[in-house]
ChimeraX commands (.cxc) that place a marker at each C-alpha (Angstrom):
marker #1 position -81.98,-14.64,16.50 radius 0.5
marker #1 position -84.62,-17.30,17.11 radius 0.5
marker #1 position -85.76,-19.45,20.19 radius 0.5
marker #1 position -83.59,-22.03,19.16 radius 0.5
marker #1 position -80.84,-20.04,17.56 radius 0.5
marker #1 position -79.30,-17.94,20.38 radius 0.5
marker #1 position -75.65,-16.61,21.30 radius 0.5
marker #1 position -75.57,-19.39,24.60 radius 0.5
marker #1 position -75.89,-22.33,21.67 radius 0.5
marker #1 position -73.76,-21.24,19.64 radius 0.5
marker #1 position -70.98,-20.25,22.00 radius 0.5
marker #1 position -71.58,-23.48,23.73 radius 0.5
marker #1 position -71.23,-25.49,20.34 radius 0.5
marker #1 position -68.38,-24.16,19.75 radius 0.5
marker #1 position -66.82,-24.65,23.01 radius 0.5
marker #1 position -67.10,-27.78,21.31 radius 0.5
marker #1 position -65.75,-28.04,18.57 radius 0.5
marker #1 position -62.80,-26.65,19.57 radius 0.5
marker #1 position -61.68,-29.25,22.08 radius 0.5
marker #1 position -62.05,-31.96,19.31 radius 0.5
marker #1 position -58.49,-32.81,19.31 radius 0.5
marker #1 position -56.39,-32.09,16.07 radius 0.5
marker #1 position -56.90,-35.87,13.97 radius 0.5
marker #1 position -59.73,-37.53,14.76 radius 0.5
marker #1 position -63.51,-36.43,14.03 radius 0.5
marker #1 position -66.75,-35.78,15.56 radius 0.5
marker #1 position -70.35,-36.02,14.30 radius 0.5
marker #1 position -73.06,-34.00,13.88 radius 0.5
marker #1 position -74.99,-35.84,16.16 radius 0.5
marker #1 position -71.90,-36.42,18.81 radius 0.5
marker #1 position -72.15,-32.34,19.17 radius 0.5
marker #1 position -75.82,-32.14,19.56 radius 0.5
marker #1 position -75.40,-34.73,22.69 radius 0.5
marker #1 position -72.32,-33.23,24.08 radius 0.5
marker #1 position -74.41,-29.14,23.41 radius 0.5
marker #1 position -77.74,-30.65,25.26 radius 0.5
marker #1 position -80.36,-30.95,22.16 radius 0.5
marker #1 position -79.33,-35.06,21.15 radius 0.5
marker #1 position -82.38,-34.18,18.19 radius 0.5
marker #1 position -80.51,-31.61,16.29 radius 0.5
marker #1 position -77.91,-32.55,13.94 radius 0.5
marker #1 position -78.64,-30.14,11.80 radius 0.5
marker #1 position -79.14,-27.35,13.88 radius 0.5
marker #1 position -75.34,-28.07,14.76 radius 0.5
marker #1 position -74.72,-28.42,11.52 radius 0.5
marker #1 position -76.09,-24.31,10.55 radius 0.5
marker #1 position -74.74,-23.34,13.32 radius 0.5
marker #1 position -71.28,-24.42,12.59 radius 0.5
marker #1 position -71.76,-22.86,8.57 radius 0.5
marker #1 position -72.09,-19.95,10.66 radius 0.5
marker #1 position -68.93,-20.50,12.73 radius 0.5
marker #1 position -66.73,-17.83,10.60 radius 0.5
marker #1 position -68.66,-15.03,12.33 radius 0.5
marker #1 position -67.27,-16.01,15.61 radius 0.5
marker #1 position -63.65,-16.43,15.00 radius 0.5
marker #1 position -61.77,-19.42,14.03 radius 0.5
marker #1 position -63.01,-22.70,15.03 radius 0.5
marker #1 position -62.00,-26.35,13.57 radius 0.5
marker #1 position -65.42,-26.90,12.51 radius 0.5
marker #1 position -63.55,-29.63,9.75 radius 0.5
marker #1 position -63.47,-31.94,12.23 radius 0.5
marker #1 position -67.11,-32.47,11.90 radius 0.5
marker #1 position -68.98,-34.56,9.81 radius 0.5
marker #1 position -72.14,-36.32,8.92 radius 0.5
marker #1 position -72.84,-39.64,11.53 radius 0.5
marker #1 position -71.63,-41.36,8.65 radius 0.5
marker #1 position -68.62,-40.18,7.65 radius 0.5
marker #1 position -69.20,-37.80,5.74 radius 0.5
marker #1 position -67.49,-34.80,5.08 radius 0.5
marker #1 position -69.88,-31.10,4.28 radius 0.5
marker #1 position -70.49,-31.41,0.15 radius 0.5
marker #1 position -69.74,-27.74,-0.59 radius 0.5
marker #1 position -67.10,-27.17,2.56 radius 0.5
marker #1 position -64.34,-27.85,-0.59 radius 0.5
marker #1 position -60.80,-27.84,1.84 radius 0.5
marker #1 position -62.61,-30.08,4.50 radius 0.5
marker #1 position -60.91,-33.09,2.74 radius 0.5
marker #1 position -57.12,-31.91,2.48 radius 0.5
marker #1 position -57.40,-30.47,6.19 radius 0.5
marker #1 position -58.37,-33.70,7.35 radius 0.5
marker #1 position -55.75,-35.79,5.85 radius 0.5
marker #1 position -52.62,-32.55,7.16 radius 0.5
marker #1 position -53.82,-33.45,10.13 radius 0.5
marker #1 position -53.39,-37.73,9.82 radius 0.5
marker #1 position -57.62,-38.76,8.99 radius 0.5
marker #1 position -57.64,-41.79,6.60 radius 0.5
marker #1 position -61.45,-41.43,4.56 radius 0.5
marker #1 position -62.46,-45.19,3.54 radius 0.5
marker #1 position -63.42,-43.78,-0.01 radius 0.5
marker #1 position -63.96,-40.67,-1.67 radius 0.5
marker #1 position -66.16,-38.65,0.69 radius 0.5
marker #1 position -66.17,-40.79,3.82 radius 0.5
marker #1 position -63.65,-40.98,6.72 radius 0.5
marker #1 position -63.01,-43.93,8.61 radius 0.5
marker #1 position -64.89,-43.36,11.89 radius 0.5
marker #1 position -63.60,-46.31,13.02 radius 0.5
marker #1 position -60.08,-44.93,13.00 radius 0.5
marker #1 position -60.37,-41.79,13.56 radius 0.5
marker #1 position -64.09,-40.83,16.13 radius 0.5
marker #1 position -63.60,-38.28,19.18 radius 0.5
marker #1 position -64.12,-40.43,22.16 radius 0.5
marker #1 position -65.90,-38.65,24.16 radius 0.5
marker link #1:1,2 radius 0.2
marker link #1:2,3 radius 0.2
marker link #1:3,4 radius 0.2
marker link #1:4,5 radius 0.2
marker link #1:5,6 radius 0.2
marker link #1:6,7 radius 0.2
marker link #1:7,8 radius 0.2
marker link #1:8,9 radius 0.2
marker link #1:9,10 radius 0.2
marker link #1:10,11 radius 0.2
marker link #1:11,12 radius 0.2
marker link #1:12,13 radius 0.2
marker link #1:13,14 radius 0.2
marker link #1:14,15 radius 0.2
marker link #1:15,16 radius 0.2
marker link #1:16,17 radius 0.2
marker link #1:17,18 radius 0.2
marker link #1:18,19 radius 0.2
marker link #1:19,20 radius 0.2
marker link #1:20,21 radius 0.2
marker link #1:21,22 radius 0.2
marker link #1:22,23 radius 0.2
marker link #1:23,24 radius 0.2
marker link #1:24,25 radius 0.2
marker link #1:25,26 radius 0.2
marker link #1:26,27 radius 0.2
marker link #1:27,28 radius 0.2
marker link #1:28,29 radius 0.2
marker link #1:29,30 radius 0.2
marker link #1:30,31 radius 0.2
marker link #1:31,32 radius 0.2
marker link #1:32,33 radius 0.2
marker link #1:33,34 radius 0.2
marker link #1:34,35 radius 0.2
marker link #1:35,36 radius 0.2
marker link #1:36,37 radius 0.2
marker link #1:37,38 radius 0.2
marker link #1:38,39 radius 0.2
marker link #1:39,40 radius 0.2
marker link #1:40,41 radius 0.2
marker link #1:41,42 radius 0.2
marker link #1:42,43 radius 0.2
marker link #1:43,44 radius 0.2
marker link #1:44,45 radius 0.2
marker link #1:45,46 radius 0.2
marker link #1:46,47 radius 0.2
marker link #1:47,48 radius 0.2
marker link #1:48,49 radius 0.2
marker link #1:49,50 radius 0.2
marker link #1:50,51 radius 0.2
marker link #1:51,52 radius 0.2
marker link #1:52,53 radius 0.2
marker link #1:53,54 radius 0.2
marker link #1:54,55 radius 0.2
marker link #1:55,56 radius 0.2
marker link #1:56,57 radius 0.2
marker link #1:57,58 radius 0.2
marker link #1:58,59 radius 0.2
marker link #1:59,60 radius 0.2
marker link #1:60,61 radius 0.2
marker link #1:61,62 radius 0.2
marker link #1:62,63 radius 0.2
marker link #1:63,64 radius 0.2
marker link #1:64,65 radius 0.2
marker link #1:65,66 radius 0.2
marker link #1:66,67 radius 0.2
marker link #1:67,68 radius 0.2
marker link #1:68,69 radius 0.2
marker link #1:69,70 radius 0.2
marker link #1:70,71 radius 0.2
marker link #1:71,72 radius 0.2
marker link #1:72,73 radius 0.2
marker link #1:73,74 radius 0.2
marker link #1:74,75 radius 0.2
marker link #1:75,76 radius 0.2
marker link #1:76,77 radius 0.2
marker link #1:77,78 radius 0.2
marker link #1:78,79 radius 0.2
marker link #1:79,80 radius 0.2
marker link #1:80,81 radius 0.2
marker link #1:81,82 radius 0.2
marker link #1:82,83 radius 0.2
marker link #1:83,84 radius 0.2
marker link #1:84,85 radius 0.2
marker link #1:85,86 radius 0.2
marker link #1:86,87 radius 0.2
marker link #1:87,88 radius 0.2
marker link #1:88,89 radius 0.2
marker link #1:89,90 radius 0.2
marker link #1:90,91 radius 0.2
marker link #1:91,92 radius 0.2
marker link #1:92,93 radius 0.2
marker link #1:93,94 radius 0.2
marker link #1:94,95 radius 0.2
marker link #1:95,96 radius 0.2
marker link #1:96,97 radius 0.2
marker link #1:97,98 radius 0.2
marker link #1:98,99 radius 0.2
marker link #1:99,100 radius 0.2
marker link #1:100,101 radius 0.2
marker link #1:101,102 radius 0.2
view
């Protein structure tokens, strides 16, 4: 594994994601900031794409800075709606209502 993506960082990111309360969402940038990597939101996306190898985490609660769901995570919208998350349009969460207050 490369120097940027190591097990300690992966577990830190996943532990942060695990803390996102049901009915709220966080952004990739928000998770990056909390993990001490404020300019690495894409790295957070990479880590979340590998999360199945580490256990079960609520990665569906992480969206981009505009509230948009991941394009290839087809169940994400349904999982968020099940938790009471409302959408501004077909693919964007209403961040004003649902963004995790950290």
